[in-house]
N, CA, C and O atoms as CSV, one atom per row, in Angstrom:
chain,resi,resn,atom,element,x,y,z
A,1,UNK,N,N,113.082,88.465,77.688
A,1,UNK,CA,C,112.878,87.527,78.782
A,1,UNK,C,C,111.392,87.392,79.119
A,1,UNK,O,O,110.913,86.296,79.408
A,2,UNK,N,N,110.665,88.518,79.081
A,2,UNK,CA,C,109.245,88.468,79.412
A,2,UNK,C,C,108.487,87.583,78.425
A,2,UNK,O,O,107.602,86.824,78.819
A,3,UNK,N,N,108.838,87.681,77.134
A,3,UNK,CA,C,108.169,86.836,76.143
A,3,UNK,C,C,108.476,85.370,76.371
A,3,UNK,O,O,107.601,84.518,76.213
A,4,UNK,N,N,109.715,85.066,76.741
A,4,UNK,CA,C,110.090,83.686,77.024
A,4,UNK,C,C,109.313,83.165,78.228
A,4,UNK,O,O,108.821,82.037,78.211
A,5,UNK,N,N,109.205,83.974,79.257
A,5,UNK,CA,C,108.484,83.574,80.461
A,5,UNK,C,C,107.012,83.317,80.146
A,5,UNK,O,O,106.446,82.323,80.601
A,6,UNK,N,N,106.397,84.195,79.379
A,6,UNK,CA,C,104.994,84.012,79.005
A,6,UNK,C,C,104.810,82.742,78.168
A,6,UNK,O,O,103.838,82.007,78.343
A,7,UNK,N,N,105.753,82.497,77.264
A,7,UNK,CA,C,105.685,81.298,76.429
A,7,UNK,C,C,105.792,80.032,77.290
A,7,UNK,O,O,105.039,79.078,77.096
A,8,UNK,N,N,106.727,80.034,78.236
A,8,UNK,CA,C,106.910,78.873,79.123
A,8,UNK,C,C,105.661,78.667,79.977
A,8,UNK,O,O,105.206,77.535,80.140
A,9,UNK,N,N,105.106,79.744,80.521
A,9,UNK,CA,C,103.891,79.634,81.334
A,9,UNK,C,C,102.751,79.025,80.521
A,9,UNK,O,O,102.019,78.161,81.005
A,10,UNK,N,N,102.612,79.483,79.295
A,10,UNK,CA,C,101.557,78.976,78.426
A,10,UNK,C,C,101.763,77.493,78.097
A,10,UNK,O,O,100.816,76.707,78.130
A,11,UNK,N,N,102.987,77.125,77.786
A,11,UNK,CA,C,103.299,75.717,77.492
A,11,UNK,C,C,103.028,74.817,78.696
A,11,UNK,O,O,102.451,73.738,78.558
A,12,UNK,N,N,103.443,75.263,79.858
A,12,UNK,CA,C,103.231,74.467,81.069
A,12,UNK,C,C,101.739,74.318,81.340
A,12,UNK,O,O,101.274,73.223,81.658
A,13,UNK,N,N,100.980,75.415,81.217
A,13,UNK,CA,C,99.532,75.357,81.450
A,13,UNK,C,C,98.858,74.383,80.487
A,13,UNK,O,O,98.050,73.554,80.905
A,14,UNK,N,N,99.187,74.481,79.214
A,14,UNK,CA,C,98.570,73.590,78.224
A,14,UNK,C,C,98.947,72.138,78.474
A,14,UNK,O,O,98.090,71.255,78.430
A,15,UNK,N,N,100.226,71.889,78.737
A,15,UNK,CA,C,100.672,70.513,78.938
A,15,UNK,C,C,100.114,69.904,80.221
A,15,UNK,O,O,99.738,68.732,80.228
A,16,UNK,N,N,100.053,70.668,81.294
A,16,UNK,CA,C,99.467,70.132,82.528
A,16,UNK,C,C,97.987,69.855,82.318
A,16,UNK,O,O,97.471,68.853,82.814
A,17,UNK,N,N,97.298,70.725,81.594
A,17,UNK,CA,C,95.877,70.476,81.285
A,17,UNK,C,C,95.716,69.155,80.540
A,17,UNK,O,O,94.840,68.355,80.867
A,18,UNK,N,N,96.558,68.932,79.549
A,18,UNK,CA,C,96.500,67.680,78.785
A,18,UNK,C,C,96.837,66.472,79.655
A,18,UNK,O,O,96.189,65.431,79.545
A,19,UNK,N,N,97.829,66.600,80.504
A,19,UNK,CA,C,98.218,65.496,81.390
A,19,UNK,C,C,97.065,65.142,82.321
A,19,UNK,O,O,96.743,63.967,82.494
A,20,UNK,N,N,96.443,66.155,82.920
A,20,UNK,CA,C,95.324,65.903,83.836
A,20,UNK,C,C,94.176,65.239,83.089
A,20,UNK,O,O,93.560,64.302,83.596
A,21,UNK,N,N,93.891,65.715,81.903
A,21,UNK,CA,C,92.746,65.202,81.148
A,21,UNK,C,C,92.982,63.813,80.564
A,21,UNK,O,O,92.095,62.960,80.608
A,22,UNK,N,N,94.182,63.583,80.015
A,22,UNK,CA,C,94.406,62.353,79.258
A,22,UNK,C,C,95.261,61.297,79.961
A,22,UNK,O,O,95.138,60.113,79.648
A,23,UNK,N,N,96.107,61.686,80.883
A,23,UNK,CA,C,97.031,60.729,81.493
A,23,UNK,C,C,96.604,60.256,82.881
A,23,UNK,O,O,96.824,59.099,83.239
A,24,UNK,N,N,96.001,61.141,83.653
A,24,UNK,CA,C,95.581,60.750,84.999
A,24,UNK,C,C,94.259,60.002,84.912
A,24,UNK,O,O,93.316,60.468,84.272
A,25,UNK,N,N,94.192,58.868,85.541
A,25,UNK,CA,C,93.016,58.002,85.418
A,25,UNK,C,C,91.954,58.276,86.479
A,25,UNK,O,O,90.898,57.645,86.462
A,26,UNK,N,N,92.206,59.190,87.388
A,26,UNK,CA,C,91.283,59.506,88.459
A,26,UNK,C,C,90.064,60.258,87.910
A,26,UNK,O,O,90.231,61.317,87.304
A,27,UNK,N,N,88.844,59.742,88.104
A,27,UNK,CA,C,87.644,60.421,87.595
A,27,UNK,C,C,87.466,61.826,88.183
A,27,UNK,O,O,86.872,62.693,87.543
A,28,UNK,N,N,87.969,62.049,89.381
A,28,UNK,CA,C,87.887,63.366,90.001
A,28,UNK,C,C,88.605,64.424,89.164
A,28,UNK,O,O,88.204,65.588,89.154
A,29,UNK,N,N,89.651,64.026,88.473
A,29,UNK,CA,C,90.472,64.963,87.711
A,29,UNK,C,C,89.824,65.395,86.392
A,29,UNK,O,O,90.271,66.360,85.772
A,30,UNK,N,N,88.791,64.699,85.968
A,30,UNK,CA,C,88.150,65.027,84.690
A,30,UNK,C,C,87.413,66.366,84.746
A,30,UNK,O,O,87.107,66.945,83.704
A,31,UNK,N,N,87.127,66.863,85.951
A,31,UNK,CA,C,86.425,68.140,86.083
A,31,UNK,C,C,87.377,69.298,86.389
A,31,UNK,O,O,86.929,70.404,86.689
A,32,UNK,N,N,88.680,69.051,86.314
A,32,UNK,CA,C,89.678,70.059,86.676
A,32,UNK,C,C,90.091,70.863,85.453
A,32,UNK,O,O,90.309,70.313,84.374
A,33,UNK,N,N,90.195,72.174,85.641
A,33,UNK,CA,C,90.677,73.077,84.604
A,33,UNK,C,C,91.853,73.868,85.159
A,33,UNK,O,O,91.776,74.428,86.252
A,34,UNK,N,N,92.929,73.910,84.406
A,34,UNK,CA,C,94.078,74.725,84.794
A,34,UNK,C,C,93.804,76.136,84.284
A,34,UNK,O,O,93.691,76.360,83.079
A,35,UNK,N,N,93.701,77.081,85.213
A,35,UNK,CA,C,93.340,78.444,84.826
A,35,UNK,C,C,94.540,79.351,84.603
A,35,UNK,O,O,94.494,80.261,83.775
A,36,UNK,N,N,95.613,79.101,85.343
A,36,UNK,CA,C,96.764,80.001,85.266
A,36,UNK,C,C,97.998,79.307,85.809
A,36,UNK,O,O,97.907,78.478,86.714
A,37,UNK,N,N,99.144,79.646,85.257
A,37,UNK,CA,C,100.432,79.155,85.759
A,37,UNK,C,C,101.357,80.358,85.918
A,37,UNK,O,O,101.449,81.210,85.034
A,38,UNK,N,N,102.030,80.412,87.043
A,38,UNK,CA,C,103.029,81.457,87.274
A,38,UNK,C,C,104.360,80.764,87.552
A,38,UNK,O,O,104.425,79.854,88.378
A,39,UNK,N,N,105.407,81.185,86.877
A,39,UNK,CA,C,106.725,80.577,87.077
A,39,UNK,C,C,107.684,81.598,87.664
A,39,UNK,O,O,107.557,82.799,87.427
A,40,UNK,N,N,108.646,81.103,88.435
A,40,UNK,CA,C,109.669,81.975,88.999
A,40,UNK,C,C,110.589,82.456,87.884
A,40,UNK,O,O,110.609,81.892,86.790
A,41,UNK,N,N,111.344,83.496,88.174
A,41,UNK,CA,C,112.222,84.083,87.154
A,41,UNK,C,C,113.271,83.107,86.633
A,41,UNK,O,O,113.686,83.194,85.478
A,42,UNK,N,N,113.701,82.172,87.490
A,42,UNK,CA,C,114.701,81.195,87.046
A,42,UNK,C,C,114.057,79.893,86.547
A,42,UNK,O,O,114.758,78.920,86.272
A,43,UNK,N,N,112.731,79.878,86.433
A,43,UNK,CA,C,111.956,78.740,85.910
A,43,UNK,C,C,112.087,77.470,86.764
A,43,UNK,O,O,111.858,76.369,86.264
A,44,UNK,N,N,112.447,77.610,88.021
A,44,UNK,CA,C,112.600,76.416,88.856
A,44,UNK,C,C,111.332,76.086,89.652
A,44,UNK,O,O,111.199,74.974,90.162
A,45,UNK,N,N,110.411,77.033,89.762
A,45,UNK,CA,C,109.162,76.811,90.489
A,45,UNK,C,C,107.984,77.279,89.656
A,45,UNK,O,O,108.060,78.284,88.950
A,46,UNK,N,N,106.891,76.530,89.752
A,46,UNK,CA,C,105.665,76.922,89.060
A,46,UNK,C,C,104.482,76.771,90.003
A,46,UNK,O,O,104.293,75.726,90.625
A,47,UNK,N,N,103.700,77.819,90.098
A,47,UNK,CA,C,102.440,77.777,90.836
A,47,UNK,C,C,101.351,77.528,89.805
A,47,UNK,O,O,101.193,78.287,88.848
A,48,UNK,N,N,100.606,76.458,90.016
A,48,UNK,CA,C,99.564,76.062,89.073
A,48,UNK,C,C,98.213,76.293,89.745
A,48,UNK,O,O,97.924,75.713,90.792
A,49,UNK,N,N,97.396,77.139,89.138
A,49,UNK,CA,C,96.074,77.458,89.678
A,49,UNK,C,C,95.021,76.671,88.919
A,49,UNK,O,O,94.988,76.680,87.689
A,50,UNK,N,N,94.156,75.986,89.670
A,50,UNK,CA,C,93.141,75.130,89.064
A,50,UNK,C,C,91.763,75.466,89.625
A,50,UNK,O,O,91.630,76.081,90.683
A,51,UNK,N,N,90.762,75.048,88.894
A,51,UNK,CA,C,89.388,75.138,89.353
A,51,UNK,C,C,88.680,73.852,88.952
A,51,UNK,O,O,89.165,73.112,88.096
A,52,UNK,N,N,87.541,73.588,89.565
A,52,UNK,CA,C,86.773,72.389,89.212
A,52,UNK,C,C,85.281,72.713,89.268
A,52,UNK,O,O,84.869,73.719,89.845
A,53,UNK,N,N,84.489,71.847,88.661
A,53,UNK,CA,C,83.048,72.082,88.577
A,53,UNK,C,C,82.383,72.016,89.947
A,53,UNK,O,O,81.494,72.812,90.249
A,54,UNK,N,N,82.808,71.079,90.763
A,54,UNK,CA,C,82.195,70.884,92.076
A,54,UNK,C,C,83.027,71.593,93.139
A,54,UNK,O,O,84.086,71.110,93.541
A,55,UNK,N,N,82.542,72.726,93.581
A,55,UNK,CA,C,83.260,73.554,94.560
A,55,UNK,C,C,83.498,72.799,95.868
A,55,UNK,O,O,84.455,73.090,96.586
A,56,UNK,N,N,82.639,71.838,96.178
A,56,UNK,CA,C,82.790,71.069,97.423
A,56,UNK,C,C,84.010,70.153,97.402
A,56,UNK,O,O,84.479,69.723,98.456
A,57,UNK,N,N,84.522,69.854,96.221
A,57,UNK,CA,C,85.659,68.946,96.103
A,57,UNK,C,C,86.982,69.668,95.874
A,57,UNK,O,O,87.988,69.033,95.557
A,58,UNK,N,N,86.990,70.990,96.033
A,58,UNK,CA,C,88.192,71.759,95.707
A,58,UNK,C,C,89.394,71.347,96.555
A,58,UNK,O,O,90.505,71.245,96.035
A,59,UNK,N,N,89.188,71.110,97.850
A,59,UNK,CA,C,90.313,70.705,98.705
A,59,UNK,C,C,90.834,69.329,98.307
A,59,UNK,O,O,92.041,69.089,98.294
A,60,UNK,N,N,89.917,68.437,97.985
A,60,UNK,CA,C,90.308,67.094,97.567
A,60,UNK,C,C,91.086,67.134,96.252
A,60,UNK,O,O,92.060,66.401,96.079
A,61,UNK,N,N,90.658,67.984,95.337
A,61,UNK,CA,C,91.333,68.123,94.038
A,61,UNK,C,C,92.752,68.631,94.233
A,61,UNK,O,O,93.697,68.071,93.676
A,62,UNK,N,N,92.908,69.694,95.025
A,62,UNK,CA,C,94.241,70.258,95.250
A,62,UNK,C,C,95.134,69.250,95.975
A,62,UNK,O,O,96.313,69.120,95.644
A,63,UNK,N,N,94.587,68.543,96.952
A,63,UNK,CA,C,95.369,67.517,97.666
A,63,UNK,C,C,95.824,66.407,96.719
A,63,UNK,O,O,96.968,65.957,96.786
A,64,UNK,N,N,94.932,65.972,95.846
A,64,UNK,CA,C,95.272,64.897,94.907
A,64,UNK,C,C,96.321,65.356,93.899
A,64,UNK,O,O,97.251,64.611,93.590
A,65,UNK,N,N,96.180,66.568,93.388
A,65,UNK,CA,C,97.179,67.096,92.454
A,65,UNK,C,C,98.537,67.261,93.143
A,65,UNK,O,O,99.579,67.002,92.542
A,66,UNK,N,N,98.515,67.691,94.394
A,66,UNK,CA,C,99.759,67.815,95.150
A,66,UNK,C,C,100.401,66.443,95.335
A,66,UNK,O,O,101.620,66.301,95.239
A,67,UNK,N,N,99.580,65.449,95.598
A,67,UNK,CA,C,100.090,64.084,95.753
A,67,UNK,C,C,100.686,63.564,94.443
A,67,UNK,O,O,101.657,62.807,94.461
A,68,UNK,N,N,100.115,63.962,93.322
A,68,UNK,CA,C,100.541,63.478,92.007
A,68,UNK,C,C,101.533,64.411,91.306
A,68,UNK,O,O,101.836,64.210,90.130
A,69,UNK,N,N,102.039,65.420,92.004
A,69,UNK,CA,C,102.890,66.403,91.331
A,69,UNK,C,C,104.159,65.795,90.745
A,69,UNK,O,O,104.653,66.280,89.727
A,70,UNK,N,N,104.696,64.753,91.356
A,70,UNK,CA,C,105.869,64.084,90.796
A,70,UNK,C,C,105.556,63.400,89.474
A,70,UNK,O,O,106.343,63.456,88.529
A,71,UNK,N,N,104.400,62.756,89.420
A,71,UNK,CA,C,103.953,62.092,88.190
A,71,UNK,C,C,103.724,63.131,87.090
A,71,UNK,O,O,104.149,62.944,85.950
A,72,UNK,N,N,103.055,64.218,87.443
A,72,UNK,CA,C,102.771,65.275,86.472
A,72,UNK,C,C,104.080,65.891,85.975
A,72,UNK,O,O,104.228,66.170,84.785
A,73,UNK,N,N,105.015,66.098,86.881
A,73,UNK,CA,C,106.316,66.668,86.506
A,73,UNK,C,C,107.074,65.730,85.561
A,73,UNK,O,O,107.741,66.188,84.634
A,74,UNK,N,N,106.970,64.418,85.797
A,74,UNK,CA,C,107.607,63.443,84.905
A,74,UNK,C,C,107.020,63.514,83.500
A,74,UNK,O,O,107.757,63.494,82.514
A,75,UNK,N,N,105.695,63.596,83.409
A,75,UNK,CA,C,105.051,63.749,82.101
A,75,UNK,C,C,105.485,65.054,81.437
A,75,UNK,O,O,105.720,65.094,80.230
A,76,UNK,N,N,105.590,66.117,82.230
A,76,UNK,CA,C,106.052,67.395,81.679
A,76,UNK,C,C,107.445,67.270,81.090
A,76,UNK,O,O,107.727,67.823,80.027
A,77,UNK,N,N,108.312,66.548,81.774
A,77,UNK,CA,C,109.693,66.375,81.297
A,77,UNK,C,C,109.714,65.681,79.940
A,77,UNK,O,O,110.590,65.942,79.114
A,78,UNK,N,N,108.745,64.795,79.714
A,78,UNK,CA,C,108.678,64.081,78.435
A,78,UNK,C,C,108.127,64.953,77.308
A,78,UNK,O,O,108.453,64.748,76.139
A,79,UNK,N,N,107.283,65.933,77.670
A,79,UNK,CA,C,106.600,66.713,76.634
A,79,UNK,C,C,107.213,68.085,76.374
A,79,UNK,O,O,107.049,68.644,75.290
A,80,UNK,N,N,107.917,68.627,77.363
A,80,UNK,CA,C,108.500,69.961,77.191
A,80,UNK,C,C,109.973,69.870,76.855
A,80,UNK,O,O,110.698,69.038,77.401
A,81,UNK,N,N,110.401,70.716,75.971
A,81,UNK,CA,C,111.816,70.778,75.608
A,81,UNK,C,C,112.422,72.037,76.221
A,81,UNK,O,O,112.786,72.980,75.519
A,82,UNK,N,N,112.520,72.025,77.555
A,82,UNK,CA,C,113.128,73.148,78.266
A,82,UNK,C,C,114.210,72.608,79.186
A,82,UNK,O,O,114.200,71.440,79.576
A,83,UNK,N,N,115.132,73.477,79.518
A,83,UNK,CA,C,116.310,73.078,80.308
A,83,UNK,C,C,115.938,72.547,81.690
A,83,UNK,O,O,116.466,71.524,82.126
A,84,UNK,N,N,115.046,73.229,82.369
A,84,UNK,CA,C,114.690,72.862,83.744
A,84,UNK,C,C,113.180,72.716,83.862
A,84,UNK,O,O,112.426,73.634,83.537
A,85,UNK,N,N,112.752,71.553,84.330
A,85,UNK,CA,C,111.332,71.343,84.591
A,85,UNK,C,C,111.051,71.874,85.995
A,85,UNK,O,O,111.669,71.419,86.958
A,86,UNK,N,N,110.133,72.823,86.127
A,86,UNK,CA,C,109.924,73.443,87.432
A,86,UNK,C,C,109.271,72.511,88.455
A,86,UNK,O,O,108.538,71.587,88.104
A,87,UNK,N,N,109.554,72.777,89.703
A,87,UNK,CA,C,108.866,72.123,90.803
A,87,UNK,C,C,107.457,72.706,90.862
A,87,UNK,O,O,107.288,73.921,90.758
A,88,UNK,N,N,106.452,71.863,91.025
A,88,UNK,CA,C,105.060,72.290,90.927
A,88,UNK,C,C,104.405,72.428,92.296
A,88,UNK,O,O,104.661,71.636,93.202
A,89,UNK,N,N,103.573,73.428,92.430
A,89,UNK,CA,C,102.682,73.539,93.587
A,89,UNK,C,C,101.312,73.965,93.060
A,89,UNK,O,O,101.210,74.803,92.164
A,90,UNK,N,N,100.269,73.377,93.627
A,90,UNK,CA,C,98.910,73.569,93.132
A,90,UNK,C,C,98.081,74.379,94.111
A,90,UNK,O,O,98.186,74.223,95.327
A,91,UNK,N,N,97.240,75.262,93.540
A,91,UNK,CA,C,96.381,76.132,94.327
A,91,UNK,C,C,95.007,76.197,93.670
A,91,UNK,O,O,94.889,76.122,92.447
A,92,UNK,N,N,93.974,76.339,94.492
A,92,UNK,CA,C,92.636,76.496,93.948
A,92,UNK,C,C,92.425,77.953,93.549
A,92,UNK,O,O,92.721,78.862,94.325
A,93,UNK,N,N,91.922,78.172,92.362
A,93,UNK,CA,C,91.673,79.518,91.839
A,93,UNK,C,C,90.201,79.864,92.043
A,93,UNK,O,O,89.327,79.318,91.370
A,94,UNK,N,N,89.939,80.770,92.970
A,94,UNK,CA,C,88.554,81.156,93.240
A,94,UNK,C,C,88.185,82.490,92.592
A,94,UNK,O,O,87.242,83.152,93.026
A,95,UNK,N,N,88.919,82.882,91.565
A,95,UNK,CA,C,88.670,84.141,90.869
A,95,UNK,C,C,87.263,84.180,90.283
A,95,UNK,O,O,86.591,85.210,90.343
A,96,UNK,N,N,86.819,83.064,89.719
A,96,UNK,CA,C,85.486,83.019,89.112
A,96,UNK,C,C,84.415,83.272,90.169
A,96,UNK,O,O,83.463,84.015,89.932
A,97,UNK,N,N,84.573,82.655,91.325
A,97,UNK,CA,C,83.618,82.829,92.426
A,97,UNK,C,C,83.589,84.296,92.883
A,97,UNK,O,O,82.521,84.855,93.133
A,98,UNK,N,N,84.764,84.901,92.985
A,98,UNK,CA,C,84.840,86.317,93.374
A,98,UNK,C,C,84.182,87.200,92.323
A,98,UNK,O,O,83.512,88.175,92.663
A,99,UNK,N,N,84.366,86.868,91.058
A,99,UNK,CA,C,83.740,87.621,89.973
A,99,UNK,C,C,82.223,87.547,90.038
A,99,UNK,O,O,81.537,88.547,89.826
A,100,UNK,N,N,81.702,86.362,90.332
A,100,UNK,CA,C,80.252,86.204,90.470
A,100,UNK,C,C,79.724,87.066,91.613
A,100,UNK,O,O,78.670,87.691,91.494
A,101,UNK,N,N,80.455,87.095,92.706
A,101,UNK,CA,C,80.049,87.892,93.881
A,101,UNK,C,C,80.029,89.379,93.523
A,101,UNK,O,O,79.105,90.094,93.911
A,102,UNK,N,N,81.023,89.844,92.800
A,102,UNK,CA,C,81.065,91.245,92.380
A,102,UNK,C,C,79.886,91.563,91.465
A,102,UNK,O,O,79.270,92.621,91.590
A,103,UNK,N,N,79.568,90.644,90.536
A,103,UNK,CA,C,78.409,90.838,89.654
A,103,UNK,C,C,77.119,90.954,90.463
A,103,UNK,O,O,76.281,91.809,90.178
A,104,UNK,N,N,76.960,90.094,91.472
A,104,UNK,CA,C,75.766,90.149,92.328
A,104,UNK,C,C,75.666,91.491,93.043
A,104,UNK,O,O,74.589,92.084,93.110
A,105,UNK,N,N,76.784,91.967,93.574
A,105,UNK,CA,C,76.785,93.249,94.274
A,105,UNK,C,C,76.442,94.405,93.332
A,105,UNK,O,O,75.680,95.300,93.696
A,106,UNK,N,N,77.004,94.382,92.127
A,106,UNK,CA,C,76.709,95.430,91.161
A,106,UNK,C,C,75.233,95.413,90.751
A,106,UNK,O,O,74.619,96.469,90.599
A,107,UNK,N,N,74.672,94.229,90.573
A,107,UNK,CA,C,73.253,94.131,90.214
A,107,UNK,C,C,72.370,94.636,91.335
A,107,UNK,O,O,71.369,95.307,91.083
A,108,UNK,N,N,72.729,94.321,92.577
A,108,UNK,CA,C,71.915,94.785,93.698
A,108,UNK,C,C,71.996,96.316,93.830
A,108,UNK,O,O,71.006,96.958,94.181
A,109,UNK,N,N,73.163,96.895,93.553
A,109,UNK,CA,C,73.288,98.349,93.577
A,109,UNK,C,C,72.459,98.991,92.482
A,109,UNK,O,O,71.827,100.026,92.691
A,110,UNK,N,N,72.468,98.366,91.308
A,110,UNK,CA,C,71.710,98.894,90.178
A,110,UNK,C,C,70.216,98.857,90.478
A,110,UNK,O,O,69.493,99.785,90.114
A,111,UNK,N,N,69.741,97.795,91.139
A,111,UNK,CA,C,68.321,97.678,91.480
A,111,UNK,C,C,67.933,98.756,92.478
A,111,UNK,O,O,66.833,99.303,92.398
A,112,UNK,N,N,68.810,99.068,93.410
A,112,UNK,CA,C,68.525,100.105,94.417
A,112,UNK,C,C,68.412,101.478,93.780
A,112,UNK,O,O,67.644,102.322,94.240
A,113,UNK,N,N,69.191,101.702,92.701
A,113,UNK,CA,C,69.140,102.994,92.018
A,113,UNK,C,C,67.857,103.166,91.216
A,113,UNK,O,O,67.373,104.284,91.039
A,114,UNK,N,N,67.311,102.061,90.735
A,114,UNK,CA,C,66.081,102.129,89.909
A,114,UNK,C,C,64.886,102.377,90.738
A,114,UNK,O,O,63.776,102.462,90.212
């Protein structure tokens, strides 16, 4: 079951990335990257984590993706051969930003030791 879940998560992530890049005509979406997808055990819900180049537009990006989730789900239904297409919810992934902050803190500690 775990392998199936990982496979489905990977397929959904790749397909949503392609849909955002090639099917959505909004120029704002061209800077969006799908970083991670988590699906429920029964595959009925999917949390889609995204990031974008312009941090100032993160709320607008998530709002627009939420508005377009029905369209994205329809495209998914056409491209995926799975029994149930999950309901989508979008979240901004700030993991990269947190990683940068940790790197800065580690560098400042290292400088203090020298």
